[in-house]
C-alpha distance (Angstrom), angle and dihedral (degrees) to the residues before:
residue distance angle dihedral
M1 . . .
D2 3.80 . .
Y3 3.78 117.4 .
R4 3.80 113.1 -94.3
Q5 3.81 112.4 -140.1
R6 3.80 115.2 -113.4
V7 3.80 130.8 -155.6
V8 3.80 88.7 -121.4
D9 3.83 93.3 60.6
D10 3.80 93.9 88.9
E11 3.79 91.3 50.7
V12 3.82 91.0 49.3
G13 3.79 90.1 53.3
D14 3.79 92.1 48.4
Q15 3.80 93.8 48.5
L16 3.80 92.7 49.5
R17 3.80 87.7 57.9
A18 3.81 92.8 46.7
A19 3.83 105.8 39.3
G20 3.78 137.3 44.1
A21 3.80 92.2 -131.6
L22 3.80 134.2 15.9
L23 3.80 127.5 -148.9
I24 3.81 116.3 -157.1
K25 3.82 111.8 -162.8
G26 3.78 126.8 -169.0
P27 3.80 145.2 119.6
K28 3.78 119.8 -67.8
G29 3.79 111.3 -84.4
C30 3.82 97.8 23.2
G31 3.81 93.2 114.3
K32 3.81 102.8 -99.3
T33 3.79 95.5 137.3
E34 3.80 95.0 47.7
T35 3.80 91.9 48.4
A36 3.81 91.9 46.3
R37 3.82 89.9 46.6
F38 3.82 89.8 52.2
H39 3.81 89.7 57.2
S40 3.83 98.6 38.4
R41 3.81 135.1 79.4
S42 3.82 99.7 -155.2
E43 3.78 136.3 13.2
I44 3.76 148.1 -168.8
A45 3.81 129.4 -165.2
I46 3.79 112.7 -136.1
D47 3.78 116.3 -144.1
D48 3.80 141.0 141.8
S49 3.80 94.7 -86.7
L50 3.79 121.8 137.1
A51 3.81 91.8 -112.2
V52 3.81 92.7 55.6
Q53 3.80 91.9 44.5
I54 3.83 91.2 52.2
A55 3.82 91.0 49.0
M56 3.81 91.5 48.2
S57 3.81 92.0 51.8
S58 3.81 97.8 42.4
D59 3.82 111.9 22.7
P60 3.83 114.9 -4.4
V61 3.82 91.5 172.2
F62 3.81 86.2 69.2
L63 3.81 87.9 72.1
L64 3.80 89.6 58.8
E65 3.79 97.2 53.6
G66 3.79 114.8 112.2
D67 3.77 143.1 78.4
T68 3.79 114.2 -43.8
P69 2.92 140.6 -83.2
R70 3.82 83.0 47.0
L71 3.79 118.1 -166.6
I72 3.81 115.4 -134.2
D73 3.81 101.4 -168.3
E74 3.84 120.2 -156.9
W75 3.80 91.3 -0.2
Q76 3.81 91.8 171.4
E77 3.82 89.3 76.2
Q78 3.82 85.1 76.2
P79 3.83 105.2 29.4
R80 3.82 92.8 -179.8
L81 3.80 87.4 71.2
W82 3.80 88.2 76.7
N83 3.81 93.0 72.2
V84 3.80 91.7 40.3
I85 3.81 90.4 54.9
R86 3.80 91.2 45.5
H87 3.81 91.4 54.8
E88 3.80 91.5 45.4
V89 3.81 90.9 52.0
D90 3.80 88.6 53.0
A91 3.81 91.8 47.9
R92 3.81 95.1 48.9
R93 3.83 95.2 42.4
G94 3.79 91.6 -155.3
K95 3.77 136.3 120.2
G96 3.77 126.6 -118.6
Q97 3.82 96.4 24.8
F98 3.81 100.6 140.2
I99 3.79 141.7 17.5
L100 3.80 115.1 -157.8
T101 3.80 122.0 -164.8
G102 3.78 128.9 -170.9
S103 3.79 138.1 168.2
S104 3.78 95.3 -156.6
T105 3.78 138.3 33.1
P106 3.83 114.1 -115.5
R107 3.79 116.9 -106.8
D108 3.80 117.5 -95.8
E109 3.79 91.9 -108.8
D110 3.82 90.0 54.5
L111 3.80 91.1 52.7
E112 3.79 95.4 56.4
G113 3.78 110.4 121.7
L114 3.80 94.8 12.9
H115 3.79 118.4 131.9
S116 3.80 115.9 -121.2
G117 3.80 91.7 -119.4
V118 3.79 92.9 -129.9
G119 3.80 110.0 165.1
R120 3.79 93.7 15.7
F121 3.81 107.3 56.0
G122 3.77 133.4 57.6
I123 3.80 117.1 -160.8
I124 3.81 127.9 -149.0
E125 3.79 127.3 -176.6
M126 3.79 115.0 -143.9
D127 3.79 129.7 -164.8
T128 3.76 137.5 -170.7
M129 3.80 115.2 -80.4
T130 3.80 121.7 -63.7
W131 3.79 122.7 -133.3
F132 3.81 88.6 -98.8
E133 3.81 93.6 50.4
R134 3.80 89.9 45.8
G135 3.82 91.4 53.0
W136 3.80 93.9 -112.4
S137 3.83 94.1 113.5
T138 3.79 126.2 62.9
G139 3.80 89.9 -144.7
E140 3.80 92.0 -137.1
V141 3.82 92.0 138.0
S142 3.80 122.4 56.0
L143 3.80 117.2 -153.2
S144 3.79 90.1 -149.0
E145 3.81 90.1 55.5
V146 3.81 91.1 49.9
L147 3.82 88.8 52.0
D148 3.81 87.2 50.4
Q149 3.82 84.4 59.9
R150 3.79 96.3 -112.5
S151 3.80 117.7 149.8
P152 3.81 110.8 -111.0
R153 3.78 126.5 -135.8
S154 3.77 130.5 -172.5
S155 3.76 141.2 157.3
N156 3.78 118.1 -95.6
T157 3.81 103.7 -76.7
E158 3.78 105.8 -154.8
V159 3.80 109.6 -174.3
R160 3.80 116.7 173.8
L161 3.79 119.3 -131.9
D162 3.78 91.7 -119.1
T163 3.81 89.4 54.9
I164 3.82 91.2 50.9
A165 3.81 90.2 48.5
R166 3.79 90.6 50.9
R167 3.81 92.6 49.6
L168 3.80 92.3 49.3
A169 3.81 92.8 49.9
V170 3.82 95.0 45.6
G171 3.81 94.5 44.0
G172 3.77 133.0 -168.0
W173 3.80 100.0 -64.9
P174 3.83 109.9 145.1
G175 3.80 91.0 -144.9
H176 3.81 89.5 65.7
L177 3.80 97.1 58.8
E178 3.79 94.4 105.3
L179 3.82 98.1 31.6
D180 3.78 126.5 104.2
D181 3.81 112.8 -121.1
R182 3.81 92.2 -103.4
Y183 3.79 92.9 58.0
A184 3.80 93.6 39.0
L185 3.80 89.4 57.4
L186 3.80 90.3 47.6
A187 3.82 89.5 51.1
N188 3.82 88.3 51.0
A189 3.80 90.4 53.3
N190 3.81 90.4 51.4
Y191 3.80 90.6 48.3
Y192 3.81 91.0 52.1
D193 3.79 93.9 48.7
L194 3.80 92.3 51.9
L195 3.81 92.2 43.4
T196 3.79 96.2 53.3
A197 3.78 94.5 44.7
T198 3.80 118.1 22.8
D199 3.83 102.8 20.2
F200 3.79 95.3 42.2
R201 3.78 93.4 48.4
R202 3.82 92.6 49.0
A203 3.80 91.7 49.3
A204 3.80 94.0 45.6
G205 3.78 93.1 55.8
T206 3.81 89.6 -149.8
R207 3.75 133.4 67.1
R208 3.80 111.7 -77.7
D209 3.78 128.8 178.6
P210 3.83 111.7 -109.4
A211 3.81 89.3 -154.1
I212 3.82 90.4 60.3
V213 3.80 90.7 45.8
R214 3.80 89.7 54.9
R215 3.82 93.3 46.8
I216 3.80 90.3 51.6
M217 3.79 90.1 48.3
E218 3.80 90.1 49.8
S219 3.80 90.8 51.5
L220 3.79 91.3 49.8
A221 3.79 89.7 47.8
R222 3.81 93.1 51.9
N223 3.80 88.9 50.0
T224 3.81 98.7 44.8
S225 3.82 111.6 148.9
T226 3.82 92.2 13.1
K227 3.81 134.8 103.6
C228 3.79 97.2 -108.4
E229 3.81 116.9 177.8
V230 3.80 123.8 -138.4
T231 3.83 88.9 -115.2
T232 3.81 89.4 63.3
I233 3.78 91.3 49.6
S234 3.81 90.1 47.6
A235 3.79 90.8 54.1
D236 3.80 92.3 48.3
A237 3.80 94.0 46.7
G238 3.79 96.9 47.6
G239 3.76 96.8 74.6
A240 3.80 121.7 -168.7
G241 3.81 92.6 -22.5
G242 3.78 93.7 67.0
P243 3.81 132.2 -101.2
L244 3.77 119.7 -19.3
D245 3.79 113.8 -112.9
R246 3.81 107.1 -86.8
G247 3.79 92.6 -130.5
T248 3.79 91.6 50.5
A249 3.81 90.9 50.0
A250 3.80 89.7 50.6
E251 3.82 89.8 52.3
Y252 3.81 91.1 53.1
L253 3.80 90.4 48.4
A254 3.81 90.3 49.9
V255 3.81 90.8 55.5
L256 3.81 90.8 50.1
A257 3.79 87.7 51.5
R258 3.81 90.6 50.7
L259 3.79 88.3 52.5
M260 3.81 85.9 50.8
I261 3.81 90.7 -126.6
C262 3.81 92.9 121.4
N263 3.79 114.8 59.8
D264 3.79 106.4 176.3
L265 3.79 119.4 -168.2
P266 3.82 112.8 -127.6
A267 3.79 124.3 -138.0
W268 3.81 118.9 -103.9
N269 3.79 113.6 -107.1
T270 3.80 104.1 -149.9
H271 3.80 143.4 134.3
I272 3.80 120.5 -90.0
R273 3.79 131.7 -171.1
S274 3.80 99.9 -140.6
A275 3.79 130.4 74.6
A276 3.80 89.2 -109.1
R277 3.79 119.2 118.6
L278 3.78 124.4 -125.7
R279 3.79 116.4 -116.2
K280 3.80 111.8 -130.3
T281 3.81 103.8 -169.5
P282 3.82 113.4 117.2
K283 3.79 122.0 -126.7
R284 3.79 117.4 -114.8
H285 3.80 118.2 -115.7
F286 3.78 136.7 157.2
C287 3.79 124.8 -135.5
D288 3.81 87.0 -102.7
P289 3.83 128.8 13.5
S290 3.79 89.8 -126.7
V291 3.83 89.3 70.0
A292 3.81 88.4 69.1
C293 3.79 89.0 53.6
M294 3.81 90.0 48.4
A295 3.82 91.2 51.8
L296 3.80 94.6 49.5
G297 3.80 97.8 34.7
L298 3.80 91.4 -119.3
T299 3.79 119.4 169.9
P300 3.82 121.8 -165.1
E301 3.81 88.0 -101.8
R302 3.80 92.8 54.4
L303 3.80 90.9 47.6
L304 3.79 89.4 58.2
G305 3.80 88.4 57.9
D306 3.82 91.9 65.2
L307 3.79 110.1 43.1
E308 3.82 93.1 175.2
Y309 3.79 91.1 58.4
L310 3.80 90.0 42.5
G311 3.80 87.7 56.6
G312 3.80 91.7 52.1
L313 3.77 91.4 49.2
F314 3.80 90.6 48.9
E315 3.81 88.1 52.9
S316 3.80 88.3 54.0
A317 3.81 90.0 51.8
V318 3.81 90.4 52.2
I319 3.82 91.8 48.9
H320 3.81 88.9 50.0
D321 3.80 92.4 53.4
L322 3.80 93.8 42.2
R323 3.79 89.8 55.4
V324 3.80 91.1 54.7
Y325 3.80 94.9 44.5
S326 3.81 92.8 43.2
R327 3.80 93.5 54.4
A328 3.80 88.0 56.3
V329 3.82 89.3 61.3
G330 3.81 95.8 37.3
A331 3.81 96.9 -104.5
R332 3.80 131.8 137.7
V333 3.80 124.0 -140.3
S334 3.81 125.3 -138.1
H335 3.82 136.6 144.9
Y336 3.80 133.4 -114.2
R337 3.78 131.1 -139.0
D338 3.80 130.9 150.0
S339 3.80 134.4 -169.4
N340 3.82 90.7 -96.8
G341 3.79 89.9 63.3
R342 3.79 97.1 -108.3
E343 3.78 110.1 142.2
A344 3.77 147.1 163.2
D345 3.78 122.4 -157.2
A346 3.80 91.4 -137.7
I347 3.78 139.0 13.4
L348 3.80 117.3 -161.7
E349 3.79 110.4 -155.7
L350 3.81 121.0 -173.0
R351 3.79 124.8 -151.3
D352 3.80 92.2 -99.3
G353 3.83 91.0 56.6
S354 3.79 96.3 -105.1
W355 3.78 113.4 136.3
A356 3.79 149.0 -169.8
A357 3.80 131.3 -158.1
V358 3.82 126.8 -137.5
E359 3.79 134.3 -163.6
V360 3.81 121.5 -169.4
K361 3.79 122.7 -145.5
L362 3.77 123.7 172.6
G363 3.82 93.1 -156.7
F364 3.79 122.9 58.4
G365 3.82 88.5 -140.5
A366 3.81 91.5 68.4
V367 3.81 94.0 61.0
E368 3.81 94.2 100.5
Q369 3.80 93.2 57.0
A370 3.80 91.2 45.4
A371 3.82 91.7 50.2
Q372 3.79 91.4 52.3
N373 3.81 90.2 49.9
L374 3.80 90.8 53.5
L375 3.79 93.7 47.0
A376 3.82 89.2 51.7
V377 3.82 90.9 52.0
A378 3.81 90.5 49.5
E379 3.82 89.4 53.7
T380 3.80 91.9 49.5
V381 3.81 98.7 49.9
D382 3.81 114.0 86.6
V383 3.81 98.8 -116.3
S384 3.81 90.8 -177.5
R385 3.81 86.7 70.9
V386 3.83 104.7 29.8
G387 3.80 101.6 22.6
A388 3.79 131.2 -120.5
P389 3.82 115.8 -58.1
L390 3.78 117.5 -89.0
A391 3.79 88.1 -140.6
L392 3.78 143.3 -9.6
I393 3.80 107.1 -143.3
V394 3.80 134.1 -169.8
I395 3.81 113.1 -164.0
T396 3.79 115.1 -159.7
G397 3.77 139.2 -175.2
S398 3.80 93.9 -118.7
G399 3.80 141.9 -6.3
F400 3.79 129.6 78.7
A401 3.80 135.0 -61.9
H402 3.79 118.1 -104.4
R403 3.79 143.6 134.7
R404 3.80 116.4 -110.7
P405 3.83 123.2 -136.7
D406 3.84 89.1 -104.9
G407 3.82 89.5 59.0
V408 3.81 97.1 -106.5
T409 3.81 113.1 138.1
V410 3.80 119.7 -139.1
V411 3.82 119.9 -158.0
P412 3.83 130.3 169.4
L413 3.80 113.8 -135.2
G414 3.79 87.1 -128.0
A415 3.83 89.9 67.3
L416 3.83 99.9 40.8
R417 3.80 129.8 106.6
N418 3.80 136.5 156.5
């Protein structure tokens, strides 16, 4: 299968010119290895085999020999390689020597004694495929152009609800590109089974109960796109014996974060003009909306039976894509909510502090309400300290891109790109 271009490709190229080594982080199956392979000239897969163990104990630099950039796949299986690579970068004094990929972060005890890598390593976060990368978006509207305050235009993007449900359930996994939906959903089920048993246990480093892992995943799935507290997850995960210990639940969540399966959206820390207080609880999201469907056993047909949940899952898909597109322009994504109930599903904040606010609505008919929400947020934020918003954006499931008379921009996800 030919390599499918990813939004992150430009950033990979830039980092290879700026740093001696590049670490690409992301959940298993998001395409890290294929992207790294596209940019590399040699590679080695790191595992626990006898050959790798012998090399690590006798001559670890041997593993790094080869044409550069050299891909070191699943480096975290041998965390000591980090320092070896750092020293080799210093010795070679060249850029773009190594590309490291990993689908989990090493445990704290494995990181003891490792140098931070400052000055030698660049780091890139990678996600599953966006709608544009997957071929589900026409790409007629560029997020960067919207942030440059240009008026968007697109054809009428009519996407049926059953099509949206199918896309959410299948997800953005590169390995599914040539699979029919039936087999893509079966592959998702296999992924989930391995994640909650084998992968989780390996990442945890201690024995953990797969049944508890699945109950926590189910709780997170039911609360996708909401501000769900750990106490709620503890109650859900405890089963008939009562709530799970809060500390234990937090440990399980930390392992899911290390596996990069959980991708919570932080709250925006900004200045507001009213006496309202900012809410600081993050919103719960998975690395891909399809993980929620995996956890709850939801097919596209079952999703259509609960349009409210479908809307929340669509919001999660939009947040996923905004994160990818925002990184390409150097922006961070958060959410906004205050004690007066004013909220925005996403805040895009650029490095210079300029910002934009986003509301997500599955139905085109809800645009008016979303626009009013955004205008209220813009009135609440202290623009004398953080500046006026670059854009107020409503992202929908269908319709056409345009700018309303009140200045609010409307864009269907099926027309958006970076």
